[in-house]
C-alpha positions in Angstrom: 10.8 7.0 5.6 13.1 6.7 3.1 15.8 5.0 5.3 13.1 2.4 6.7 12.0 2.0 2.5 15.2 0.8 1.5 15.8 -1.3 4.4 12.6 -3.0 3.9 13.3 -3.8 0.4 16.5 -5.3 1.2 15.3 -7.1 4.1 13.1 -8.8 1.3 15.7 -10.8 -0.5 16.8 -12.3 2.6 16.4 -16.0 2.6 14.5 -16.4 5.9 11.6 -13.5 4.8 11.3 -15.4 1.5 10.8 -18.4 2.9 8.0 -17.4 5.2 6.0 -15.9 2.7 5.5 -19.5 1.1 3.2 -20.3 4.1 0.5 -17.4 3.9 0.8 -18.0 0.2 0.4 -21.7 1.0 -3.0 -20.9 3.3 -4.3 -18.4 1.3 -3.9 -19.7 -2.0 -5.4 -23.2 -0.5 -8.5 -21.0 0.4 -8.8 -19.5 -3.0 -8.6 -22.1 -4.8 -11.0 -24.1 -3.0 -13.5 -21.4 -3.0 -13.1 -21.1 -7.0 -13.2 -25.1 -7.2 -16.5 -25.4 -5.5 -18.3 -21.8 -6.5 -16.8 -20.3 -9.4 -19.6 -21.4 -11.4 -22.1 -20.7 -8.8 -20.8 -17.5 -8.7 -20.5 -16.8 -12.6 -24.4 -18.2 -12.6 -25.5 -15.6 -9.9 -23.8 -12.4 -11.8 -25.3 -13.7 -14.7 -28.5 -13.8 -13.5 -28.8 -10.5 -11.5 -27.3 -9.0 -14.8 -30.1 -9.9 -16.6 -32.5 -9.1 -14.0 -31.4 -5.7 -13.2 -32.7 -3.4 -16.4 -29.8 -0.6 -16.6 -27.1 -3.9 -17.0 -29.5 -5.5 -19.7 -29.9 -2.3 -21.8 -25.9 -2.0 -21.5 -25.9 -5.5 -22.5 -28.0 -4.9 -25.2 -26.5 -2.0 -26.5 -22.9 -3.8 -26.1 -24.5 -6.7 -28.8 -26.1 -3.6 -31.0 -22.2 -1.8 -31.6 -20.3 -5.4 -31.8 -19.4 -5.7 -28.6 -21.8 -8.9 -27.8 -18.2 -10.9 -27.3 -17.3 -8.8 -24.2 -21.2 -10.2 -22.5 -19.3 -13.6 -21.5 -16.6 -11.9 -19.6 -18.2 -9.1 -17.7 -19.3 -12.0 -14.8 -15.9 -12.9 -14.5 -14.7 -9.8 -14.1 -17.6 -8.7 -11.5 -17.0 -12.0 -9.5 -13.0 -11.4 -9.5 -13.2 -8.1 -8.9 -15.0 -9.1 -5.7 -12.9 -12.0 -4.6 -9.5 -9.6 -4.7 -10.8 -7.5 -1.7 -11.6 -10.6 0.5 -7.8 -11.7 -0.9 -6.1 -8.6 0.0 -7.9 -8.7 3.8 -7.1 -12.5 4.2 -3.5 -12.3 2.9 -2.7 -9.1 5.3 -4.4 -11.2 8.7 -2.1 -13.9 7.7 0.9 -11.6 7.1 0.4 -10.3 10.5 -0.2 -13.4 12.4 2.4 -15.6 10.8 4.6 -13.5 9.6 4.6 -10.5 11.7 6.1 -11.8 15.1 8.8 -13.1 13.1 9.8 -10.0 11.1 9.9 -8.1 14.4 12.8 -10.6 15.8 14.6 -10.6 12.3 14.8 -6.8 12.4 15.3 -6.7 16.2 18.2 -9.6 16.3 19.7 -7.6 13.5 19.3 -3.7 13.9 17.9 -3.3 17.8 20.0 -6.1 19.7 20.0 -3.8 22.9 16.2 -2.4 22.5 14.6 -3.7 25.4 11.3 -5.7 25.3 8.4 -4.6 27.3 5.5 -6.2 26.8 3.5 -3.3 26.2 0.4 -5.4 24.5 -0.4 -9.1 25.0 -1.2 -11.0 21.7 -4.8 -11.4 22.3 -5.0 -7.4 22.1 -3.8 -7.4 18.7 -6.0 -9.9 17.6 -8.6 -8.0 18.9 -7.2 -4.6 16.9 -6.8 -6.7 14.0 -10.3 -8.0 13.8 -11.8 -4.9 14.7 -9.8 -2.6 11.8 -10.8 -5.4 9.5 -14.2 -4.9 10.2 -14.1 -1.3 10.0 -12.0 -1.1 6.6 -14.8 -3.9 5.3 -17.6 -1.4 5.9 -16.0 1.2 4.3 -15.7 -0.7 1.4 -19.2 -1.8 1.3 -20.4 1.5 1.7 -17.8 3.5 -0.8 -18.4 0.7 -3.6 -20.7 3.5 -5.2 -18.5 6.0 -5.4 -15.9 3.8 -7.6 -18.2 4.6 -10.5 -16.5 8.0 -10.1 -13.0 7.7 -12.3 -11.6 9.6 -9.8 -12.4 8.1 -6.7 -11.6 4.2 -8.0 -7.9 5.4 -8.0 -8.0 6.8 -4.4 -10.4 5.0 -2.0 -9.3 1.6 -2.4 -5.7 2.7 -1.4 -6.9 4.5 1.1 -8.9 2.2 2.8 -6.0 -0.8 2.7 -3.5 2.3 3.9 -5.7 3.1 6.8 -5.9 -1.0 7.7 -2.2 -1.4 7.3 -1.4 1.9 9.7 -3.5 0.4 12.0 -2.8 -3.6 12.2 1.0 -3.2 11.5 2.0 -0.6 13.6 0.2 -1.9 16.4 1.8 -5.2 15.8 5.6 -3.5 15.2 5.6 -2.0 18.8 3.5 -4.7 20.9 6.6 -6.7 21.9 8.9 -4.0 22.6 7.2 -0.9 23.5 4.8 -0.4 26.6 1.4 1.0 26.3 2.5 4.5 27.1 5.4 4.6 24.3 2.9 2.8 21.4 0.5 5.3 21.8 2.3 8.4 22.3 4.6 6.6 18.8 1.6 6.0 17.2 0.0 9.6 18.2 3.4 11.6 17.4 3.8 9.6 14.3 0.3 9.1 13.3 1.3 11.1 9.4 4.4 9.3 8.6 2.7 5.7 9.7 -0.2 6.6 7.8 1.7 7.6 4.6 3.4 4.3 4.9 0.3 3.0 4.6 -1.6 4.7 1.7 1.8 4.4 -0.2 1.7 0.6 0.5 -1.8 0.7 -0.1 -1.1 1.3 -3.6 1.5 -1.0 -4.2 -1.2 -3.5 -3.0 -3.2 -2.4 -5.9 -0.4 -3.8 -8.2 -1.3 -7.2 -8.2 -4.4 -6.2 -9.6 -2.7 -6.1 -13.1 -2.2 -9.6 -13.0 -5.7 -10.1 -14.3 -6.8 -6.6 -15.5 -4.5 -6.2 -18.1 -6.2 -8.5 -20.3 -10.2 -10.0 -20.1 -9.2 -12.8 -21.7 -6.9 -13.8 -18.9 -10.2 -14.0 -16.8 -10.6 -17.5 -18.3 -7.9 -18.9 -16.0 -9.3 -16.5 -13.1 -8.5 -18.8 -10.1 -4.5 -19.5 -11.1 -4.2 -16.1 -11.2 -6.1 -15.6 -7.9 -3.3 -17.6 -6.0 -0.5 -15.6 -8.2 -2.0 -12.7 -6.9 -2.0 -13.8 -3.7 1.8 -14.4 -3.8 2.3 -11.1 -5.1 -0.1 -9.5 -2.2 2.3 -11.6 0.4 5.4 -10.2 -0.8 3.6 -6.9 -1.0 2.3 -6.8 2.6 5.8 -8.1 3.6 7.6 -5.7 2.5 4.7 -3.4 4.1 5.1 -4.8 7.3 9.4 -4.6 7.5 8.7 -1.1 6.5 6.7 -0.4 9.3 8.6 -2.6 11.6 11.9 -0.3 11.0 10.6 3.0 11.1 8.4 2.0 14.8 11.6 0.6 15.9 14.1 3.2 15.4 11.3 6.0 16.5 11.1 3.8 19.7 14.8 4.0 19.8 15.1 7.3 19.5 12.2 8.3 22.0 14.2 6.4 24.8 17.6 8.5 23.6 15.6 11.5 24.2 14.2 10.2 27.4 16.6 11.0 31.0 16.8 7.6 33.0 14.5 7.5 36.1 16.9 7.3 38.7 15.4 4.8 41.7 15.0 6.4 45.3 17.5 3.1 46.5 20.3 4.8 43.5 19.8 8.3 44.5 20.4 7.5 48.4 23.5 5.1 47.0 24.8 8.3 45.5 24.2 10.8 47.8 
């Protein structure tokens, strides 16, 4: 894991990796900008109306005004809107990396580090898309169901990275092995290396939470939320590019070790010829 970590970090400085990270940034950033331009004000209004209609939030806002914190009232709705938008940005960024960058990154690592590793094309592209879609739906459902638990301070630091980590583990492990491994090899590797792969996913899940500090450090900066979301998209893209490279280096090295540990099968014709 450590060897794959440093190799992934070094590959992030490769000019082609930097260039490839621009495309998901442009796509997701354009989507975030369009949605922010057309729906930002309406989303703020809807959240404010919901807060005013909810008795608990109304009492909390009234208490803030009584203790001199009335100025914070105007920042609560933007904070909620951005907090709800960031998970969507995370998932879209992950899907963009999986669809646009992952095949190119696999080819880059294979050409530079594993040129002799046979490509057995164990999984078609459409199955990878289904795996990504299914894992994303499961992650979204768990995210929605677990949202009330985020109010408990320890869990808010544990649940989101675990969810993102599991999603990264499912999507990127599959994509890293789909081109080179057969179906049996992929299943064996994902079963035998489940804990290390899941560990990589959890670590990268925590790394994926770092870009949220761009807008969470200062409440005042939420005035520029649409711009900051685009900046966050760029940071998420870089984090997910590093995550993809980490999974690729680890998975292909494990595949190479698996094949090296297995004796080559001797065909009947070769056996008779040798005899």
